[in-house]
C-alpha positions in Angstrom: 9.4 -39.0 49.1 10.5 -36.5 45.8 10.4 -32.9 45.2 7.7 -33.2 42.5 5.5 -35.9 44.5 5.8 -33.3 47.5 4.2 -30.5 45.2 1.5 -32.7 44.0 1.0 -33.3 47.2 1.0 -29.7 48.1 -1.2 -29.5 45.0 -3.7 -31.5 45.8 -4.2 -29.2 49.5 -5.3 -26.8 47.8 -8.4 -27.9 46.9 -9.2 -29.7 50.4 -12.3 -28.1 52.2 -11.2 -27.4 56.0 -14.8 -26.4 57.0 -14.8 -30.7 56.3 -11.9 -31.7 59.2 -11.9 -32.7 61.8 -10.5 -31.0 64.6 -7.1 -31.9 64.8 -7.4 -32.9 61.2 -8.0 -29.0 60.4 -5.3 -28.3 62.7 -2.5 -29.8 60.6 -4.0 -28.6 57.6 -3.8 -25.1 58.2 -0.5 -25.0 59.7 0.9 -27.7 56.4 -0.5 -24.6 54.5 1.3 -22.0 56.6 4.6 -23.9 55.8 4.1 -24.3 52.4 2.7 -21.3 52.1 6.8 -19.9 53.4 8.3 -21.8 52.0 7.0 -20.4 48.7 7.8 -16.8 50.0 11.6 -18.4 51.3 12.2 -19.4 47.5 11.4 -15.4 45.5 13.7 -14.2 48.9 16.1 -16.3 47.4 15.0 -15.9 43.5 15.2 -11.9 44.0 18.7 -12.3 46.0 20.1 -14.3 43.2 19.1 -12.1 40.6 21.0 -9.1 42.7 24.2 -11.0 43.0 24.8 -12.2 39.0 28.0 -11.4 37.9 29.5 -11.6 41.8 33.3 -12.4 41.4 33.9 -14.7 44.6 37.6 -15.7 45.9 37.7 -19.7 48.4 40.7 -20.1 49.8 42.9 -19.2 46.5 43.0 -15.7 45.5 44.3 -16.8 42.0 41.5 -19.1 41.4 38.4 -16.7 41.3 34.9 -17.6 40.1 32.3 -15.2 38.0 28.6 -16.1 39.0 27.6 -15.9 35.2 23.0 -15.8 36.3 21.0 -16.3 39.1 20.8 -19.9 38.4 24.7 -20.1 38.7 24.1 -17.9 42.1 22.0 -20.6 43.7 23.8 -23.7 43.2 27.0 -22.0 44.7 25.2 -21.2 48.0 22.8 -25.0 47.4 26.2 -26.4 47.3 28.6 -24.5 50.1 25.0 -25.2 52.5 24.9 -28.9 51.2 28.8 -29.7 52.2 28.2 -27.2 56.0 25.7 -30.2 56.2 27.2 -32.9 56.1 
């Protein structure tokens, strides 16, 4: 499942009436909605942090090769790639 499909499902969940669900389904629904809300808050925090880090210069192992992150999207992409390296 890709990000767009997941977002579509989450958007559909906002139309669900929890009072119509049985207890088990209601608990699952509430958990999913809480996770989605926390995800959205995390994205907002990342966005604010990226705004503050825009223009940052990063030196990796080689001090001769400086990387200047010009805008918040470049900051987000840089750190996304770094995290993905660690996950492999």
